[in-house]
N, C-alpha and C positions, 0 to 999 in steps of 0.2 A: 586536585583539583579543584582550580577557585569557583565557584558557583556562573561569574558572567566565563570564567574562559572554557566552560562544558558550548553556553551555546555560541559563542563567538570563535572556533575554533570549529567547531561538526561543516566539515561538511560530504554532501553523495560519491561516498568511493564509487567506484563501477565494476576497477580490476581488484581482484582478491588472486589466495599467498592462497595450496591445497591444505593451509593448516587447520586440522579439527576443533570446533569449537568445543570445552565441555557443557556436559549440557547441567552441570551445575550454575552458568557464571548463561548457558540461556532463561533458564524456570528466571536469572536473578533478572535479563534486563526482560521477559515481558513482566518477573513482577511488576517494575517498577509501572511498567505501560496500566495497570489497570488501577494503578492508583490516582486517572484521570477521572478529569468532571466525564461528565458522558447526562445523557438522561434521564432525566423520573428515577437519578441511580439503580437502572435497572441496567446493566452492565452487560450490551448488549452488546457481550462481542467474544469471539475464540482466534486462539491463534490454531492451528494446525504447524510441527514443523518439521521438515523435509528435507533430508538431508542423503536419500537415496540418490544415488544418482542416476539409476533407470531411470527411476520416476521423473526428474529434475526434465530429461533428454526424450522422451517420454510429449510432458508436457511443452517441449525448443518443438517441436516437431508438432504439434496440435496449433499452433501459435504463426509459424514455418506455413502452414499449408494453407490457414485462416489470413496470410496475408495474401502471398500467392495468390488467391483466390479468391480473391477482392481484393486484388488488381488486375485478372486480366479478365473480370466484369465492369470494368472501369474502361480495359482495350490498354493499358500500359503498355510499352516497351517493351522486354524485357521484361515481363512481370517477375521470373524467379531471383530478381534481385531484390525484388521485397522482402522476402526470409527472411534474412540475411540482417533486416536492422539493429545495431545493438544495444538501445536500450529500449527493443520488444525480449531480447532474449536474456540482455547479461546473468539476469537469473543461476542460471546452471552451470556458470563458473565461480559461483558460491561455493560454504560447503553448508552452508543454510540458507533455504531461504522459506517467510515468512507467511503461512496464508491464510492475511486477516480477515473472519467474515462475520456476516450483521445479520441481522433478522428489519423485519417491519419496528420503527416505534409512534401507535398509538397513544393517545393521552384524552380522554374526556372533554381536552380543547379541538381538536379534529374528530373526533364525536360528531360537538357539538356545530364541527362544519357540515359535517356532511349530512347532519340530519336537517342542513341547510342547506340540501341539494350540489354541495359543493363534490365533483370529482373528487376521484385519489389524485392525479395530474395536478387538479388546481387545487387543493391543499396541499400536499408537496413545493409546490412553488410556492407557498407560504406562508408555509414552518418552516422550509430549504433546511429536507431535510436531517432530523436530529437525529439517523440514527447515522448518516456518513459523518455528519459531525463530531459521533462523538467518535466514532472507530476510527479518525481518521488526532484527535488529542489521542485513542493511546498511540498509535503509532508514534506524531513525532516525543513521547516521554523516550518508547522505543528509543526511535534513534539520538536522544539525547544520550539517553544509560549509555547504545553502546557504546559512542564517542567515553563517555568518563572511561570506560570499563577499556578501550583501549581498539572498541572493535570498529569495522568500516561498514557503512550497512549504506541500502540506497532506494530510498521509499517510489514503489514504482505502480499502475496504474496500465500501459501499455499493454500487462499479456489479460487483461480488463476484454481487447477483443472476442480476446478465444473465453473469454468467462462464460458460454455455457460447456462448452465443447473442456473444458477441465474441473468442471465440477462436473459433475461427468465421472475422470477419469480419476478424481478425491475419494468420488462415491457421498458427497454434498447435498443436502435435503433440502426443503424450506422447510424450515421460516428460512432455513440459513441459506445466503449468498454469499462470495468470494467480494469484495471489497475493495483488497491490494494482496500486493506482492512486499518486500523489505530483502533485498539481497542482503546477506550479515555473513566479514569474516575476517579475514581484515589485510588490509590492501597491503596486492603486487608493484602501489605508486603509489607517488601518495599524490592527493588530487587536490585542481587547484586553486587557485580565488573564485570567490563569486565574490561578485561587485554588486551592492546592495539600490538600491534608488535613498537620494539625499532625502534625509528623515521630512524636510520639506514638501515635495510633490505624499510625504502618505499620510503629513496627520495633518488634524482640521480642528481647529476649535467652533466651538458657539456659546459666546456670551451670551 
C-alpha cells in the first residue's frame, strides 16, 4: 500500500467480524505506535490488550450503568435507553480492544510555572496536556498501521465516562490513567465515506 493510500483509505470501523487477530500482528501494530513523537521522549504510554469476552462485557456493563445513572440524575425520560448508545459500547463487538494509558508529564518548564504560583489546572491549560498529545500521536500511528495491515479500528473516548470504574476493573493504578480505547478487528462491513472540510477552511498562511 502506498504511503498516501494509508492516510486516504483509513476510516473508523465500528462493526467487526469474530475473526481473531494473531498476537504477532497486534505486537507489530503496537510497535509501530511506539514510533510516534512524544513529549520529552519519555514515552509515557502503555497499552493493555483486551481479548477476553467476559471482561469486555463487564466493562460494557459498567459504561451502561454509568450512562443510565447519569440519565436518571438528569431527569431524562426513559433513562434506560441511554444504556445502548453504540458509540460508547461498540468495542465489545471487536475481537481486540486496546486500552491506552498515560501518566502526567512534567518538565522544567512546568516546574517553573508551579514555582510562579500557577495551579495544576492553569499549567494544563497553558501547556495543553503534553501527555494527552503523546498518547494521541501513538494512537494515530496505530490506526494507520491497522489499516495498512488490513484491519479496521475505531478510536474511542466515550468509554471514559466510566473511567474510574474501568480503571478499577482493570487494576490501573496511579500514576497511570486510562486515556482511550481502540476497537480492533476485521471489518464486517465497509465503512462509509468521510467528508473533510475544504483545505481553505483549515489552512491560513501568516506571511
